[in-house]
N, C-alpha and C positions, 0 to 999 in steps of 0.2 A: 616939481612942486605938487603936481596933482597926486603923485604916488605917496608923498609924505603926509598929506592932509588927513587921511583916515587914521594913520598911526598917531598923529598928534591929538586927534579927537578922542581916541580910545584911552590914551594916557590921562587925559583930562577927566574922563568918566571914572577911572579907577580912583583918582584922588577924591572925587566927590563921594564915592561909596565908602571910603574909609571912615571909621568912627574914632574920634579923639577921646579915648577913655580918660585921659588926664583932665580934659576940659569938663567932661560929664561929672567926674568925681569932684571936681572943684565946685561945680554948680550945686551938687548935693550938699557938700559941706557948707557952702554959703547959705543955703536955705534949710539947714537941718532943723532949726527950731520951728520952721513952718511945717515940715513933715511930722515932727514929734507932736506939735499942737493938733494937727489934723487927726493923727492916730489916737490921741487922747480923747478928742471930741467924739470920734466914732465909737470908742470903747465905752465912754460915758453914756452916749446915746443908746448903744445896745443894752447896757445895764438897765437904764430907765425903761426901755421898751419891754424888756423881760419882766421888770418889776411891776410895771403898770398893766401890761396885758394879762388877761385871764388865761391860765393854762387849760388845756383840754386833755383829759386823761382817757385812755382807751382801756376798757375792761372786756373780758370774755369769759365764757363758761360753756361747758358741754353737758349734754344730757343724752342718755341712751334711750331710744324708743324701741320698745318691744313690739314685734309684729304679732299680736294676738289674733288668732283666727277664731271667730265666734262659733263656727260649725264646720262640718266636713264639706258641705256644699261650696262654701267660699274657698276652701283649700283646693278642691277639684277645679273650680272655675279659674282660680289663679294659675293652676298648673297648666291648663289648656289654653291660657292666654286671654280669657274673657275679662278677667280682672287684673289690672296692673299691680305688680308687687310694690310699685313706688307710691301707690295711692295713699297708703297709711302714713308714710313719711311726709308726703305733701299735705295731708290733712293735719298732721301734728305741727307742721311749720305754720299753717294758717292759724291754728289754735294759739300757739305761742306768740304770734304777732297780732292777735286779735285785740280789739278795743276793750272787750269785756274783761279779759285777763289783766291788761294793763291798768284798767280802772280800779279793779279790786286791789292791785298791788299798790298804787299810789294812795288809795284811800286808807289802807292799813298803815302805810308809812307816815301819813299825815304831812305831806310835803307841799301842801297848797301855799303855805307862807314860807318865803325864803328870807332868812335873816342875814343882813350885811352889816359889817362894822365899817364906820366911816374913818378912813385913814388919811383924809385930806385930798390928795391927788387921785386916790383910787379907793375902791371898796373891796372888802374881802368877805366872801360868804362863810358864815360860821357853821351852818348846818346843825349838827347835834351838840355843838359846843357853845351855843348861844346863851348868854346870861339871862335872857328874857324869853318868855313864851306867851304868845297871844292866842286866847281861845275866843272863838267868834260864833255868833248866831246872826247870820246875814239876813237882811231884809230882802223882799222879793225884787226891789228896785236896785239892788246893789249891782255895780258893774262887774264884768267878768275879770277885770284886772284893775287894781288900784295900788297906791303906794302910801305908806305911813313913814314919816320921819320922827324918830323918838329921841328926845333929849332927856337924859336922867338928871333930875334936879337934886334928889337926895336919896336917902335909903328907902324912903316911902313914897316919893312923888316922882312924876315924870310929865313931860310935855309932849304932846302928839300933834304934829302938823300934817295936814293933808289938803288935797285940792278937790274941789267940787265944781262940776260944770253946770252953770246956771245961765240960761238964755245964751247958749253958745259961747260962754266966757268962762275962763278958768278963775275960780275964786279960791284964794288960800284961806284956810280956816285952821284954828288951833283949839286944843282942849287940854286942860290940866287935870290929871286924875291920879289916884293912888294905886299902888300895886295891890293885887288880889281883891280889888273892888270893881264892881261893874260900872262901865260908862257906855254911853251911846252917842252915835252921830248919824249922819244921813245914810250910812252904809249898814247899820245894824247895831247890835249890842256886843260888847267886848269885855274881856277880863285879861289884864296883863299880870302875869305871874313871874316871880324870880326863880331862877334855877340855881343849881349848885355852883355854876360858873360866875354868879353875880358877885362883883366886888366894886364898891363905890369908893372913889377917892375924890375928896373935895378939890384938890389942886389939878385934877385931870378932868377933861371934858369927855363924857361918855355919850356918844351919839350913834344911833343905829338907823338903818333903813330896812323897812319891812315891805316886801313885794308880795302881793297876793295874786295868784292865778287860779282860775277855776279848774276843776278836774278835767273838763273837756279840753281846755287849752293845754294843760300839762300832758294829757294823753296824746294829743296830736304832736306835741314837741318830742316826746320820748319815742313814739312810734316812728318819727322821721329819722331818728339816729339809731334805731334798733335794727340789727340785721340777724336773721335766722337762716342758716344754710347748713347743708351737710358738710361734715368735716372733709370728706373726699367722695368722689362719685361712687354710688352704689353702697355707701355706708349707712348704717342705721343710727349713727351718732350725729346729733345736731349741735352746731356751734352757735352760741349767741354772743354777739358783740355789741357794745354800747359805748357811747362817748358822753362825758359829763365834765363840767368844770370843777366838781368836787369829787375826788376819787372815792371817798367812803360812801357818798350818796349813790354813785353809780354801782358800787359793789352791793350796797343794800338793795337797790332796785333789782339787780339781776338775781340776788339770792332770794328775795321775796317773790319775784316772778316765778322762779323755778319751784319754790315751796308751794305757791298757790296752784301751779300747774300739776304738781304731784297730788296735792289735796283734791283738786278738781277731778283728777283721774280716779282717785279712791272713792270720792263721793259718787261719781258716775257709776262705778262698779257696784258700790253699795246700793245705789238706787235701782240698778238692774237686778241685783240679787233680791232686793225687797219686792220689786214688781214680780219677779219669778215666784217668790214665796207666796205673794198675794194671789197670784194666778193658781198656784198649786192648792192653796187653802180654799179658793173658790171651787176648784174642781172636786176637791175632797168633800166639800159641803154638798155639792150637787150629787155626788155618788152616794153620800150618806143619806141624803133625802130620798134618792131612788131606792136604796136598800130598805129604808124604813117603809116606803110605799109597797115594795115587793113583799116584805114581811107581813104587812097589813093585809095585802091581797091573799097571801097564803093562809093566814089565820082565818080570813073570811071564808075561803074555800073549805078549809078543814071544818069550820063550824057548820057551814051549810051541808056538808057531806057526813057530818057526825064523826069526824076523825079527830081524835084528841092529840095523838102523836103518831106520825107516820112511821117512825123508827120502831116504836113499841108494837104498832099494828103489824108491821112486817115481820118482826120476831114471833109474834103470836101466830100468824098464819104459817110461818115456817115450822114452828113446833107442832101445830095441828096437822100439817102435811106429813111430818115425820111419823106422828102417831098413827095416822091413817095408813101410811105405807106399812108399818109394822102389823097393823090389824089385817090388812089385805094379805100380807105374807102368811100370817097364821091361818087365815081362812083358806087360802090356797092349799096349804099343807094339809089341813083337816079334810078338805074335799078330796085331795089325792088319796088320803088314807081310807076314807069311806069307799071310794071307788075300788081301791085295792082290796078292801075287806069284802066288798060285794063279789068281786071276781074270785076271791079265795073261798068264800062260802059256796058259791055256785060250783066250784071244782070239787067239792066234797072233802076238803081237807079239814083237819082239826084246828081249833083255835087256842091250843094250849099256851102258845107263846105270844099270842096276839093281845096286847094290852093297849087300849086306846089312849090311856093316860100317858103312855111312854112317848107318844108322838104329839102330845099337846091337845088331844081331844078330851074335853072335860064334860061332855054331855052325860048326865047321870042315867038317862033312859037307855042310851046306846050301851053304856057299860053294863047295865042290868040285863039287857037282852043278850049280850055276848056271854055273860056268866050263865044264864039259863041255857043258852045253846051249848056251852061247854058241859053242863051237867047232863043234858040229853045225850051228847056224844058219849059221855062216860057210862050212862045207864045202858046205852045200846051195846057197848063193847062188853059189858059184864053179863049180858044175857047169852 
């Protein structure tokens, strides 16, 4: 009996592990409407969740950063390792994610006021398709965030509800105004205008919610979801990514951000060029003033020394020097002829062929004496 006991136990365990598929299928068929009902409830719940929740869209853009070296020294320092080649990329990342650039972007897009359409259980942001547009001139005491509920009463009138905090209590207030006419409340002065999307139907209720946020709050919100990074390690292409509940708004923010970034770069280069031109003009003015002073000093020197024109004076002196050289040469030749004539006479030779004028000697007395000497030589020979 002891040997058969384990075998009996094992057989009992195999029966417990077996699944009766017929019984399970019978149970499923028996409760089929419960399963179908649960499935429908889950599908309806998922549909309403998707319908009620606000979608979040992801947008991205890329920009090429050119590594412009301002001078050769920076290039040399970068080559030998004193200046990192990544510094320019890191600087541009900081510029693209700066508060100043985002502030200019949001101010140009005028997105401080968000327009929502009231659909009952949920609200849908209209962005650039809003039928109404609010212009504001806020007072100094206006809060950084507030909300207006607008109910369109007719083609020309609307009712605006808002909440004011007085003595630490929320007090609801209401004002009725007309489109395109100014109205005021505790927050400032406003004008509500109709856009091309405005359509009023008497049988339908048109209500909207306007949420105002200051530029400072909006900048902080967008910078929190803005990411600027290189597309890949070592690349000079930066990738900007952003998330927003309205796809078109996110795209507009990225486009305008890059547009302002490019404009800022151009403005910076233009300013640098203008400063360089200004510096060059200043240097030219200084050099011109120095030249004027030098010219004045030269004129004063010439006046004090009696020199009218250095160029003319130099030409005059050169001409005089040339004439003197010619005169000296003529005198040297005449002296040589006279010495020759003296030696010739002393040697007792005749002077038949000796003519002083032939060698440039124009002295009349010398010529007369030579003629007399020739006559005497002739008389002597005839005797």
